[in-house]
Structures are given as structure tokens and as C-alpha cells.
C-alpha positions as CSV (number, residue, x, y, z in Angstrom):
1,M,1.9,23.2,17.1
2,F,-1.5,21.7,18.0
3,R,-4.9,23.1,18.9
4,L,-6.4,21.2,21.7
5,F,-10.1,20.2,21.2
6,S,-10.6,17.8,24.1
7,R,-8.6,15.9,26.6
8,F,-9.2,12.5,28.2
9,S,-7.3,10.6,30.9
10,L,-7.7,7.3,32.6
11,Q,-4.8,7.9,35.0
12,P,-4.5,11.7,35.0
13,A,-1.0,11.7,36.5
14,I,0.6,9.5,33.9
15,T,-1.9,8.8,31.1
16,T,-2.9,11.3,28.4
17,S,-4.9,11.1,25.3
18,R,-5.6,14.1,23.2
19,L,-7.6,14.9,20.0
20,V,-5.6,17.5,18.2
21,S,-6.2,19.4,15.0
22,L,-3.5,19.8,12.4
23,P,-3.0,23.1,10.6
24,R,-2.9,23.0,6.9
25,R,0.9,22.7,6.9
26,L,2.2,20.8,9.9
27,S,5.8,21.6,8.9
28,T,8.7,23.1,10.8
29,N,11.3,22.4,8.2
30,N,11.6,24.8,5.2
31,D,14.9,23.2,4.0
32,P,14.3,22.1,0.4
33,D,17.2,19.7,0.7
34,D,15.4,17.9,3.5
35,P,11.7,18.5,3.2
36,D,9.2,17.1,5.7
37,F,7.2,14.1,4.4
38,L,4.0,16.1,4.8
39,D,5.4,18.8,2.6
40,M,6.3,16.2,0.0
41,V,2.8,14.8,-0.1
42,T,1.2,18.3,-0.1
43,S,3.5,19.3,-3.0
44,S,2.2,16.5,-5.1
45,Y,-1.3,17.2,-4.1
46,E,-1.1,20.9,-5.0
47,K,0.5,20.2,-8.4
48,A,-2.4,17.8,-9.2
49,V,-5.0,20.3,-8.0
50,D,-3.6,23.0,-10.3
51,L,-4.1,20.6,-13.2
52,V,-7.4,19.0,-12.3
53,E,-9.6,22.0,-11.1
54,E,-10.4,23.4,-14.6
55,R,-11.1,19.9,-16.0
56,L,-13.6,19.3,-13.1
57,V,-15.2,22.7,-13.8
58,D,-15.6,21.6,-17.5
59,R,-17.1,18.3,-16.4
60,L,-19.5,20.0,-14.0
61,R,-20.6,22.4,-16.8
62,R,-21.3,19.5,-19.2
63,E,-22.9,17.1,-16.8
64,N,-24.9,19.6,-14.6
65,P,-25.3,22.7,-16.7
66,Y,-28.1,24.1,-14.5
67,L,-26.5,23.4,-11.1
68,F,-24.5,26.7,-11.2
69,K,-25.1,29.8,-13.1
70,T,-21.5,30.8,-13.9
71,D,-18.0,29.2,-14.2
72,E,-17.0,31.3,-11.2
73,E,-19.5,29.5,-9.1
74,R,-18.4,26.2,-10.5
75,M,-14.8,26.9,-9.7
76,S,-15.7,28.1,-6.2
77,H,-17.4,24.7,-5.6
78,V,-14.6,22.6,-7.0
79,S,-11.9,24.6,-5.1
80,G,-14.0,24.2,-2.0
81,V,-14.0,20.4,-2.3
82,M,-10.3,20.4,-3.0
83,R,-9.7,22.4,0.2
84,I,-11.8,19.9,2.1
85,V,-9.6,17.1,0.8
86,R,-6.3,18.6,1.8
87,P,-6.1,18.8,5.7
88,C,-6.0,15.9,8.1
89,N,-9.4,15.5,9.7
90,H,-8.4,14.1,13.1
91,M,-5.2,13.3,15.0
92,L,-5.1,11.4,18.3
93,Y,-2.1,11.7,20.6
94,V,-1.7,9.0,23.3
95,S,0.8,8.5,26.1
96,F,0.6,5.7,28.7
97,P,2.9,4.0,31.2
98,L,4.6,0.7,30.5
99,R,6.1,-1.4,33.3
100,R,9.0,-3.2,31.7
101,D,10.1,-6.7,32.6
102,S,12.8,-5.2,34.7
103,G,10.2,-3.3,36.8
104,E,11.2,0.1,35.3
105,L,8.4,2.4,34.3
106,E,8.5,4.0,30.8
107,V,6.1,6.3,29.1
108,I,5.0,5.2,25.6
109,E,3.8,7.7,23.0
110,G,1.7,7.0,20.0
111,Y,-0.4,8.7,17.3
112,R,-3.4,7.9,15.0
113,A,-4.3,10.2,12.2
114,Q,-7.6,10.0,10.2
115,H,-7.0,12.1,7.1
116,S,-10.4,11.6,5.4
117,Q,-13.8,10.2,6.1
118,H,-15.2,10.7,2.6
119,R,-15.3,6.9,2.6
120,S,-15.7,4.8,5.8
121,P,-14.0,3.1,7.5
122,C,-10.6,4.8,7.5
123,K,-7.7,2.5,6.6
124,G,-4.0,2.6,7.4
125,G,-1.1,0.8,9.0
126,I,0.5,1.0,12.4
127,R,4.2,1.4,12.5
128,Y,6.6,1.0,15.4
129,S,9.6,3.2,14.9
130,E,11.7,5.7,17.0
131,D,11.3,8.1,14.0
132,V,7.5,8.4,14.4
133,T,6.2,12.0,14.6
134,A,2.8,13.7,14.2
135,T,4.0,15.2,10.9
136,E,5.0,11.8,9.5
137,I,1.8,10.1,10.6
138,S,-0.3,12.9,9.1
139,A,1.5,12.7,5.8
140,L,1.2,8.9,5.6
141,A,-2.6,9.2,6.4
142,A,-3.0,11.6,3.5
143,L,-1.1,9.3,1.2
144,M,-3.4,6.5,2.2
145,T,-6.4,8.5,1.2
146,Y,-5.0,9.0,-2.3
147,K,-3.7,5.5,-2.4
148,C,-7.1,3.9,-1.6
149,A,-8.8,6.1,-4.2
150,I,-6.3,5.2,-7.0
151,V,-7.0,1.5,-6.5
152,D,-10.8,2.0,-5.9
153,V,-10.7,0.8,-2.3
154,P,-13.7,2.4,-0.6
155,F,-11.8,3.6,2.5
156,G,-10.6,6.9,3.8
157,G,-6.9,7.3,4.7
158,A,-5.4,6.8,8.2
159,K,-2.1,6.0,9.8
160,A,-0.8,5.2,13.3
161,G,2.6,5.0,14.9
162,I,4.2,4.2,18.3
163,K,7.5,5.9,19.0
164,I,9.6,2.8,19.9
165,N,12.2,0.5,18.4
166,P,10.5,-2.9,18.7
167,A,13.9,-4.6,18.8
168,N,14.5,-3.1,22.3
169,Y,11.4,-4.7,23.8
170,S,10.5,-8.3,24.8
171,V,7.5,-10.1,23.3
172,M,5.6,-9.6,26.6
173,E,6.4,-5.8,26.6
174,L,5.3,-5.5,23.0
175,E,2.1,-7.2,23.7
176,K,1.4,-4.8,26.6
177,I,2.1,-1.8,24.4
178,T,0.0,-3.1,21.5
179,R,-3.0,-4.0,23.6
180,R,-3.0,-0.7,25.5
181,F,-2.7,1.3,22.3
182,A,-5.6,-0.7,20.9
183,M,-7.7,0.2,23.9
184,E,-6.8,3.9,23.7
185,L,-7.8,3.9,20.0
186,A,-11.0,2.0,20.6
187,K,-12.2,4.3,23.4
188,K,-11.9,7.4,21.2
189,R,-13.5,5.7,18.2
190,F,-10.2,5.4,16.3
191,L,-10.7,1.6,16.0
192,G,-13.6,-0.4,14.8
193,P,-14.8,-2.4,11.7
194,G,-17.0,0.4,10.5
195,V,-14.9,3.3,11.8
196,D,-11.1,2.8,11.5
197,V,-9.3,-0.4,10.4
198,P,-5.5,-0.5,11.0
199,A,-3.1,-2.9,9.3
200,P,0.6,-3.9,9.6
201,D,3.3,-1.5,8.7
202,M,7.0,-1.0,9.6
203,G,7.9,-2.9,12.7
204,T,4.5,-4.7,13.0
205,G,3.0,-7.9,11.5
206,E,0.4,-10.6,12.0
207,R,1.2,-11.0,15.7
208,E,0.5,-7.4,16.6
209,M,-2.7,-7.4,14.5
210,S,-3.9,-10.5,16.3
211,W,-3.4,-8.8,19.7
212,I,-5.3,-5.7,18.5
213,A,-8.2,-7.8,17.2
214,D,-8.4,-9.9,20.4
215,T,-8.3,-6.7,22.6
216,Y,-11.1,-5.1,20.6
217,A,-13.3,-8.2,20.6
218,M,-12.9,-8.8,24.3
219,T,-13.7,-5.1,25.3
220,V,-15.3,-2.4,23.2
221,G,-16.3,-4.9,20.5
222,Q,-17.7,-7.6,22.8
223,G,-20.9,-9.0,21.2
224,D,-20.1,-7.5,17.8
225,I,-20.1,-10.3,15.3
226,N,-17.9,-8.2,13.0
227,S,-15.3,-7.4,15.7
228,H,-12.4,-9.1,14.0
229,A,-12.9,-6.9,11.0
230,C,-11.4,-4.0,13.2
231,V,-8.0,-4.8,11.8
232,T,-6.5,-6.5,8.8
233,G,-3.2,-8.4,8.2
234,K,-4.2,-11.0,10.9
235,P,-3.1,-14.7,10.9
236,I,-5.3,-17.0,8.9
237,S,-6.6,-18.6,12.1
238,Q,-7.8,-15.2,13.3
239,G,-9.7,-14.2,10.2
240,G,-6.7,-13.3,7.9
241,I,-6.7,-13.9,4.2
242,H,-4.3,-16.0,2.0
243,G,-2.0,-13.7,0.0
244,R,-1.9,-10.8,2.4
245,V,1.7,-11.2,3.6
246,S,3.0,-11.1,0.0
247,A,0.4,-8.6,-1.3
248,T,2.6,-5.4,-1.3
249,G,5.5,-7.1,-3.0
250,R,3.2,-8.9,-5.5
251,G,1.5,-5.5,-6.2
252,L,4.9,-4.0,-7.0
253,Y,5.5,-6.8,-9.5
254,H,2.1,-6.2,-11.2
255,A,2.6,-2.4,-11.2
256,L,6.0,-2.8,-12.9
257,S,4.8,-5.4,-15.4
258,Y,2.3,-3.1,-17.1
259,F,4.8,-0.4,-17.7
260,L,7.5,-2.9,-18.7
261,N,5.2,-4.0,-21.6
262,D,4.1,-0.5,-22.7
263,A,5.8,0.6,-25.9
264,Y,5.3,4.3,-25.2
265,Y,7.1,4.4,-21.9
266,L,9.7,1.9,-22.9
267,S,10.6,4.0,-25.9
268,K,10.9,7.1,-23.5
269,I,13.5,5.3,-21.3
270,E,15.1,3.3,-24.1
271,L,14.4,-0.1,-22.5
272,T,13.4,-3.4,-24.1
273,P,10.0,-5.1,-23.1
274,G,9.7,-7.8,-20.5
275,F,11.5,-8.9,-17.4
276,K,14.0,-11.3,-19.0
277,D,17.6,-10.4,-18.1
278,K,16.6,-7.1,-16.5
279,S,18.9,-6.3,-13.5
280,F,17.4,-4.9,-10.3
281,I,18.6,-3.6,-7.0
282,V,16.5,-3.6,-3.8
283,Q,16.9,-1.3,-0.8
284,G,15.4,-3.1,2.2
285,F,15.0,-6.9,2.3
286,G,12.0,-6.9,4.6
287,N,8.6,-8.2,3.7
288,V,8.1,-5.9,0.7
289,G,11.6,-6.2,-0.7
290,L,11.7,-9.9,-0.3
291,H,8.4,-10.7,-2.0
292,A,9.0,-8.1,-4.8
293,S,12.4,-9.8,-5.4
294,R,10.7,-13.2,-5.6
295,Y,8.2,-12.2,-8.2
296,L,10.7,-10.3,-10.4
297,H,13.2,-13.2,-10.1
298,R,10.5,-15.7,-11.2
299,Q,10.0,-13.7,-14.3
300,G,13.6,-13.8,-15.3
301,A,15.0,-10.6,-13.8
302,R,18.4,-10.7,-12.0
303,L,18.7,-9.4,-8.4
304,T,22.2,-7.9,-8.5
305,G,22.2,-5.8,-5.4
306,I,20.7,-5.6,-1.8
307,M,21.0,-2.7,0.6
308,E,20.3,-3.3,4.2
309,R,21.1,-1.2,7.4
310,D,24.2,-3.2,8.2
311,V,25.4,-4.4,4.9
312,S,25.2,-4.0,1.1
313,L,25.6,-7.0,-1.2
314,F,26.4,-7.1,-4.9
315,N,26.6,-9.9,-7.5
316,E,26.5,-9.0,-11.2
317,S,25.4,-12.6,-12.0
318,G,22.5,-12.3,-9.7
319,M,21.4,-13.6,-6.3
320,H,18.5,-16.0,-5.5
321,P,15.9,-14.4,-3.2
322,K,15.2,-17.8,-1.5
323,E,18.8,-18.2,-0.6
324,L,18.9,-14.7,0.8
325,E,15.8,-15.3,2.8
326,D,17.0,-18.6,4.3
327,Y,20.3,-17.0,5.3
328,K,18.7,-14.0,6.9
329,L,16.3,-16.2,8.9
330,A,19.2,-18.4,10.1
331,N,21.5,-15.5,11.0
332,G,19.3,-12.5,11.6
333,T,21.3,-10.5,9.0
334,L,22.6,-10.7,5.4
335,K,26.1,-9.9,6.6
336,G,28.4,-12.8,5.5
337,F,26.1,-14.1,2.8
338,P,28.4,-16.3,0.8
339,N,27.1,-15.8,-2.8
340,A,27.7,-12.1,-3.1
341,T,30.3,-9.5,-2.4
342,E,29.9,-7.0,0.5
343,T,30.5,-3.5,-0.7
344,E,30.8,0.0,0.7
345,E,29.6,1.6,-2.6
346,D,26.3,3.4,-2.8
347,L,24.2,0.9,-4.7
348,F,21.6,3.6,-5.5
349,L,24.1,4.7,-8.0
350,A,25.1,1.3,-9.4
351,N,24.3,0.1,-12.9
352,C,20.9,-1.6,-13.1
353,D,17.7,-1.5,-15.0
354,I,15.3,-1.3,-12.0
355,L,15.8,0.3,-8.6
356,V,13.4,-0.7,-5.8
357,P,13.6,1.5,-2.8
358,A,11.6,-0.5,-0.2
359,A,12.9,0.9,3.1
360,G,12.5,4.4,4.3
361,E,11.5,7.9,3.2
362,K,13.6,10.5,1.4
363,Q,16.2,8.0,0.1
364,I,16.6,9.6,-3.3
365,T,17.3,13.3,-3.0
366,K,18.5,16.1,-5.3
367,H,22.0,15.2,-4.3
368,N,22.1,11.6,-5.5
369,A,19.3,11.7,-8.1
370,P,21.5,13.0,-10.9
371,Y,23.7,10.0,-10.6
372,V,21.0,7.3,-10.5
373,K,21.6,5.0,-13.5
374,A,18.5,2.8,-13.2
375,K,16.0,3.3,-15.9
376,I,13.0,2.5,-13.6
377,I,12.5,3.5,-10.0
378,L,9.8,1.3,-8.5
379,E,8.8,2.8,-5.1
380,G,8.1,0.0,-2.6
381,A,8.5,2.4,0.4
382,N,6.3,5.4,1.1
383,G,8.0,8.7,0.0
384,P,11.4,7.4,-1.0
385,T,11.9,10.2,-3.5
386,T,11.8,13.9,-2.7
387,P,10.1,16.4,-5.0
388,E,13.4,17.9,-6.2
389,A,14.8,14.4,-6.9
390,D,11.6,13.5,-8.8
391,K,12.1,16.5,-11.2
392,I,15.7,15.5,-11.8
393,L,14.8,11.9,-12.5
394,I,12.1,12.8,-15.0
395,A,14.4,15.3,-16.7
396,N,16.9,12.4,-17.1
397,N,14.3,10.2,-18.7
398,K,13.8,7.9,-15.7
399,L,10.5,6.3,-15.1
400,V,9.4,6.6,-11.5
401,I,6.4,4.3,-10.7
402,P,5.1,6.2,-7.6
403,D,4.4,4.7,-4.1
404,L,0.8,6.0,-4.4
405,F,0.2,3.3,-6.9
406,A,3.1,0.8,-6.8
407,N,2.8,-0.3,-3.2
408,A,-1.0,-0.3,-3.0
409,G,-1.2,-4.1,-3.2
410,G,-1.2,-4.2,0.6
411,V,-4.3,-2.0,1.1
412,T,-6.0,-3.8,-1.8
413,V,-5.7,-7.2,-0.2
414,S,-6.5,-5.7,3.2
415,Y,-9.8,-4.6,1.7
416,F,-10.4,-8.2,0.5
417,E,-9.7,-9.4,4.1
418,W,-12.1,-6.9,5.5
419,L,-14.8,-8.1,3.1
420,K,-14.1,-11.7,4.1
421,N,-14.5,-10.7,7.8
422,I,-17.8,-8.9,7.5
423,S,-19.2,-11.6,5.2
424,H,-18.0,-14.4,7.5
425,V,-17.1,-16.8,4.7
426,S,-13.9,-17.6,2.9
427,F,-13.7,-16.7,-0.8
428,G,-14.3,-19.7,-3.0
429,R,-15.8,-21.9,-0.3
430,L,-19.4,-21.8,-1.5
431,L,-18.6,-22.6,-5.2
432,F,-15.5,-24.8,-5.0
433,K,-17.2,-28.2,-5.3
434,Y,-19.9,-26.9,-7.7
435,E,-17.3,-25.6,-10.1
436,R,-15.2,-28.8,-9.9
437,D,-18.3,-30.9,-10.7
438,S,-19.4,-28.6,-13.5
439,N,-16.0,-28.9,-15.2
440,Y,-16.1,-32.7,-15.0
441,Y,-19.6,-32.6,-16.5
442,L,-18.4,-30.3,-19.3
443,L,-15.6,-32.7,-20.2
444,E,-18.0,-35.6,-20.1
445,S,-20.4,-33.7,-22.4
446,V,-17.7,-33.0,-24.9
447,Q,-16.7,-36.6,-25.0
448,Q,-20.3,-37.7,-25.5
449,S,-20.7,-35.2,-28.3
450,L,-17.6,-36.4,-30.1
451,E,-18.5,-40.1,-29.8
452,S,-22.1,-39.3,-31.0
453,K,-20.7,-37.5,-34.1
454,F,-18.0,-39.8,-35.0
455,G,-19.2,-43.1,-33.6
456,R,-17.3,-45.5,-31.4
457,S,-16.1,-47.9,-34.0
458,G,-12.5,-47.1,-33.0
459,G,-13.3,-47.1,-29.3
460,P,-14.1,-44.3,-26.9
461,I,-12.8,-40.8,-27.6
462,P,-11.1,-39.7,-24.4
463,V,-11.2,-36.0,-23.6
464,T,-8.1,-35.2,-21.5
465,P,-7.8,-31.7,-19.8
466,S,-4.6,-29.8,-20.3
467,S,-2.4,-29.5,-17.2
468,E,-3.4,-25.8,-16.8
469,F,-7.1,-26.6,-17.0
470,K,-6.7,-29.6,-14.7
471,D,-5.2,-27.2,-12.1
472,R,-8.3,-25.0,-12.3
473,M,-10.9,-27.7,-12.5
474,G,-11.4,-27.7,-8.8
475,G,-12.4,-24.0,-8.9
476,A,-10.7,-21.0,-7.5
477,S,-9.2,-21.1,-4.0
478,E,-9.1,-18.1,-1.7
479,K,-5.5,-17.4,-2.8
480,D,-6.4,-17.7,-6.4
481,I,-9.2,-15.2,-6.0
482,V,-7.0,-12.8,-4.0
483,H,-4.2,-12.9,-6.6
484,S,-6.7,-12.5,-9.4
485,G,-8.4,-9.5,-7.7
486,L,-5.1,-7.9,-7.0
487,E,-3.8,-8.3,-10.6
488,Y,-7.1,-6.9,-12.0
489,T,-7.0,-3.9,-9.6
490,M,-3.4,-3.0,-10.4
491,E,-4.0,-3.4,-14.2
492,R,-7.1,-1.2,-14.1
493,S,-5.3,1.5,-12.0
494,A,-2.2,1.4,-14.3
495,K,-4.5,2.1,-17.3
496,Q,-6.1,5.0,-15.5
497,I,-2.7,6.5,-14.6
498,M,-1.5,6.1,-18.2
499,S,-4.7,7.7,-19.4
500,R,-4.3,10.7,-17.2
501,A,-0.6,11.1,-18.1
502,H,-1.6,11.2,-21.8
503,E,-4.6,13.4,-21.3
504,Y,-2.7,16.0,-19.3
505,N,0.5,15.7,-21.4
506,L,2.6,14.7,-18.3
507,G,5.1,12.5,-20.1
508,L,7.0,10.5,-17.5
509,D,5.4,12.3,-14.5
510,L,3.4,9.3,-13.3
511,R,3.2,10.7,-9.7
512,T,1.2,13.7,-10.8
513,A,-1.0,11.5,-13.1
514,A,-1.8,9.2,-10.2
515,F,-2.7,12.1,-7.9
516,V,-4.9,13.6,-10.6
517,A,-6.8,10.3,-11.1
518,S,-7.1,10.0,-7.3
519,L,-8.4,13.5,-6.8
520,E,-11.0,13.1,-9.6
521,K,-12.4,10.1,-7.8
522,I,-12.5,11.7,-4.4
523,Y,-14.2,14.8,-5.9
524,I,-16.9,12.6,-7.4
525,V,-17.6,11.1,-3.9
526,Y,-18.0,14.6,-2.4
527,R,-20.0,15.9,-5.4
528,D,-22.5,13.0,-5.3
529,A,-22.9,13.2,-1.5
530,G,-24.3,16.7,-1.8
531,L,-23.2,20.3,-2.2
532,T,-23.2,21.5,1.4
533,F,-20.7,20.3,4.0
534,S,-20.8,20.5,7.8
């Protein structure tokens, strides 16, 4: 399956680390009912390429009429760039021994894929899952490239995975695994603030990111002032940023809000504007599902259903996300939650306005897609909808807000954290007091102007700030800046996707519109970097 370029080993008998090259299609599954995730991503890419190539040739002819003599040469150039974008650039396979708490030896396997270096560093999460494969990691890395481009984050795409179920390991064992994996990545230049910057993903969080940052800083990155920028999603005390934990869920809310207030798309799916009284069902009540539920609930939507691995809950009147969170923290499960009914029914097919798949891949297939009643599918997970299911949903006038855009809040705020780490100052710190004093001077100036104009015969004229202005008088905190930057990013990207959907007459096919917009941006980077590639 792989072509071996080089091989490295610290302990030759039991430790291996290989750089491998992926073929254009790393797929062994030709079953359309159960496509490989890489095939799903490639399918969307190819559909967008078919649409965008001629437009890029037209643009090249208009903007650089003397660069090429004929349209055939222009098309050859554009097609060449598209072929460069498609394959995964690098894949690292690692295996190393773990001595478990019991004394037993176990071999741990992991992967890191770097899909594209058209922008540096590469960016992508690290997941811990028994389902991790080279194919999946390659597909997720490719998706990250397109995701970064659509939200204008100047990173290439990457992804990593370790083939374990973290629930089966102690904290000490997980720390050993994480630190060893970090070292393996760093030695092969698959980790570093200017090279490759991981983040949390399924099965990982702040704790694991802190271990990685510490390992890098104490070894390969020793003496590097930017060493803690080698990873994002860290605790605040380790250089993390306020708003990162909730970023993906908050991004889902912003992604949805722009389409829920667009008359064109709402008329297509026959839905009224706004969140008020909209019902929604969430698959997966982890970090993404929880925070998405919080933000939708605050806007007046009703959480009527939850799907977890061990239980599904339903309450037509709605459930409170905070109550669900508290119960899960106390019990480790939602099983037995008192304010809902446990059900064996498939909630993917239940009546609701908004369906939020925020768990695994390939959850909506051609088999259940015809029966999905939700008007909007908001993809919180990566790849929850297969290509065949996507076609069915669009044909049934369902609005699918694709993962490529919808769950990009995490990488957007990761970018903000990376900027904070390399600038070595918290957002808002330098201007906080200045802005607060300036606002007080402004109010004082207004009061003096009014008293000068109308006199003080009736006494002073107090100028009292509104409650909203009073909250902002102290200037923007780091969290305020992060939330504002995320909202602006999602709004701008939503407008770009809508624009491409209208320009290419794609109707409800937002996935293709997002891929088109992403590929246009990636092409421009390659074009402006030069016309020869090595």
C-alpha cells in the first residue's frame, strides 16, 4: 500500500518510524454503500475541480493575458496546480513500545499526515481512536487544507492519530504515549511552531496538548522562545487562549445563523427565519455537541433529542444543555437522565428542524438519508454525510451546511492562539486601560459640551452610559476579541460560499460551493508563488 522513502529507528528491534508516500487514491474499498473517507473527500474535490478550472482559465486570461499564448497552455497550468493540490504530501507512520502499569509491553501505532505545505505551518488535530487508519488520517489532513483555506487561516492541512481507545489506559500511560509520540513527530520535523502545529481532536484535549508542548520545549525546542506555539488547544496557563474550548461549537452556531437569516435559502427549504422555537437534535454530546447546544439554546431553539453511544434521549418540550452537562459530569453518562425519555428509535429520522451530527463519520448514508425529516443538517463532525446521501438530501430540499465550513471554528481560534504564542502577549492587554480611560474622557467631553450649550442653571447634566456601553467601556478582553474574530471569520466565509453557490448555480449544494471557494484561494497561493514547482 505504501512506498517506503526512508526508515528511522531508535530501538531497531521494537521501534519504527517511516515516511511513506500515499498514492493518489489510498482506497481499498470500492463499495459505494460504505465509501472510504478519503474517497468522500476526493469526490467533493473532483466535483469542485470540474467546475472551477474553466473559471480559473478565464481569470488567468483576463488578469495575465501575456503569460500564456493559448487557452490550452492556461488550462495545462491550472490543471497542473489542481493535481498538486490533490495528493497528501507526507505521511509518517510510527510504532513504539509502551510499558503499561501492569508491566506488560504493548506496541503503540500512530500516524501524522501533512497534506499540503502551500502555507506553513501545517495544522490539524491529533485523535486517539481504535478506528484510526492511514486512509482516514490522510482524508482528514486533506479536509483540513480546504477548511483552513475557506476561513482564510494561513496554514496547510495535517492530521494525526494514535490507534488506541484512551478509556483503556491510565493517565500515566496516556502521558507516556503522548510524550513519546510528540518526540517521534519532532525528530522527523512533523512538529514545530513553524513546521507543523497539532491541536486537540477526538479523544484528546488540553491535557494532551500541554504534554506535547512541554515535551517539545524540553527537547527539540529547547531555547526556542516560540516553542509553546508548537501546539494549540493548551490550558490558559500554558499559553492557551480564552474561547478555544467552545470554539468549534460556537462556530457551528455562527455558521447556522447566517443561513437561518437568509431569505433565499429559507425559501428553498420552507423554513421561517431565526432560531426561536426551532427544534434540534444532536448526535454526540461531547465538546462540540455540548457547546453547539448551548449557543442554539440561548437563541431560543429547543434541544429535543440527544444521541450518544449508550443511550438516546428525547423530549419534545426540550432539554436544558446545562442540566445534561451536569448530569453527564456527575454520572459519566446520560443514561438515566430524568428530564427526558430514553428511546430505541433512530433519532436521525425524528421530526426536527435542525439535525447536528457531531460524532463520527458516515452517519448519514443513502439508506437513511431519504427518511431524514430535518430541514437543515449542520455538520459538527468531519464527514458525517456520504456523497450518495448528500445527493439525496439536496434532492429532498434539505440544506446541508458542510463540515468544511461549519466546524472550522476550532481551527480559526487555534490560529488566534498560535498568533498569541508567537507574539508573546495576550490579546487586549496593551490597550485595555487606554480604551477604558478614553471612553470615560469621551463621556466627560459630552457632558461638558451639553453643559456649555445649555448652561447649568438647572444643575449639571449627567451623561450615563447604557448598560451595553458600560460593559464595553473597559475595552475588549481576550475572550471578546476571540469571539469577535470568530464571528467575523464565519460571516465572511458564509458570504463567500453563498456567492459561489449563486455564481455556479449550485442551489443547495453548499459543499461544492465551499470546495470551489477553497480551491480558488489555494490556486492563487500557488499562482503567486511562481509557475514552476519542484
